[in-house]
N, C-alpha and C positions, 0 to 999 in steps of 0.2 A: 224613877218610878218603875221602869223596866227591870231594874235589878231586883226590886222587891217582888215583881211578878214571876221572874225567871225561875226560882226555885220550884214554883207551883205549876209551871207550863212544861210540857215536854220540850226537849232541846230544840227540835226542828221548828216548833211554834215560836218559841223565844227568839231564835235566829231570824225567822221569817219576819216576825213583828219588828225586830231591830233594823232589817233592811228597808222595810216600809216606813219606819220613822226616819231613817236617813233620807229617803227619797222626799218624803214630806218636807223635811227641813230643807233640802236642795230646792223644792218647789217654792218655799216661803223665801229663801234667800234669792233665788232667781227673780221673783216677783219684786222684792224690795230693791234688788239691785238693778232692776229693769233690764234683765237678760232673758229674752225670749227663748234663746237657744237652751239655755240650762233649764229653764222652767219646762219647756216642752219635752226634752230629753228625759227629765226626771218624771213627768207626767206619763210618758209613753211607757216607761220602765215599770212604774207603779201599776199602770193598767194591765200590762203583761203579767205582773205578779198576782193581781187581784182577780184576774180571770183564770188564773192557774196555768198560764203557759210558760212556766219557768223553764220548761224542757228546751225552749228556744232561746234562753239566755246564752248558753255556750256557743251557739251558732252566731248570734248577734255579736258577742265578744270576739269570736274568731274572724268573722268576715265583715263586721260593721265598718271597720276602718277602711277597708278596701272599697265597700259601697260608697262611703263618705267621700273618700278621695275620687272615685269615679264621678259622682255627682258634681262635686267641686270642679273637677277638670272640664266636664261637660259644660258647666255654667260659664267658665272662663272662655270656652271655645265658641260659645254662641254668637258673639259678634262676627266671627268668620263665617259661620253657617247663615247668618242673617244678612250678609253682605255689607256690614257696617265696617269692616276692616278691609282695606284694599292692600294690593301688592306694595304700594308706596309706604303704607304704615309699617309693613314688615321691613321694608328697606330702611326705614328710619332707625330701626333697632340696631342696624349695622353701620349707619353713617353719621349719627348724631352722638354727642358726649352724653346726653341723657339716655340714649338707647344703649350705649356701652355700660353705664352705670346700672341700667335696669338688667342687661344681661349678667353682670357680675353679681348683682343682687339675687337674680334667680338662681344662678350657679351655686352661691354660698347658701342660700335657704335650702336648696335640695340637699346639699352636702350635710347641713346641720340636721335635716329631718333624718337622713340615713344614720347619723350618729345617735340621734334621739331614739330611732328604732332599736339600734343595737343596745343602747342603754336600758330600754324597756325590757328587751329580752333577757338581759342579764339580771336586772333587778325590777321585776313587775311591781313591787310594793311602792315604787316611786310614783305611780299614777295617783296614789292618794294625795300626796303633796302637790303634784302638778294640778290636780283638780281644785284642791283647796286655794293654791296660789292663783289659779285662773280666776276662780270666784272673787277673791280679794282684788286682782287686778280689774275684774269687770266693775265690781262695786265702787272701789276707791279711785281708780284711775280712769274709769270709764272705757276700759279697753274692750277689744272684740275677741271672743274666743275663736282661734282658728284651728284649735285642736291639739291633742296631747303630743303630737309628733314635733311640732315646732317648739313647744314648751320643753320637752325632753331633750331636743337639740341644743337649745339655750342652756339647759341644765348641764348637759354633757360638756359644752364649751366652758361654762363657769367652774366645773369640777376640774377640767384640764388646767384652767388658769390657776385655780387654788392649789392644785397638785404641783404645778410648775413653781409657784411661789413658795409653798412648803419646802421643796426641795432645795430651793436657793438659800433658805435661812435655816 
């Protein structure tokens, strides 16, 4: 339908409508997939577009990830600030086998995140596949979206594995 309207509409109006249609589709997919994160994010962006605050989209795009990581880190550190984590809990991370595995997992995750960030800087178009893949994972696997960095990090790892296999054969 949009394709039929596009020739009659100025280019910027057709592009804006296309963006809004994609956001509405993401809202519907988020509702059907029971993903409040996707639904809320798409709603916020749609509101920003509808009240003509598009000029803030580049700022959100540029700094949004940093703010998101800041809030995520604050949320993770709340138990320390609230006094629910004691020095003994920190010591357990270095003295139990599960603590060592958690340390290795944390280190591996941050490494993958950095590789994901490098990949997204080299090929920003991958974000489309990451978002669609995340939505598929949310809906079909009941996954939890933790963000594009981890998805990009896993993608970078899979690409390296694929490249390694391709070179061997």
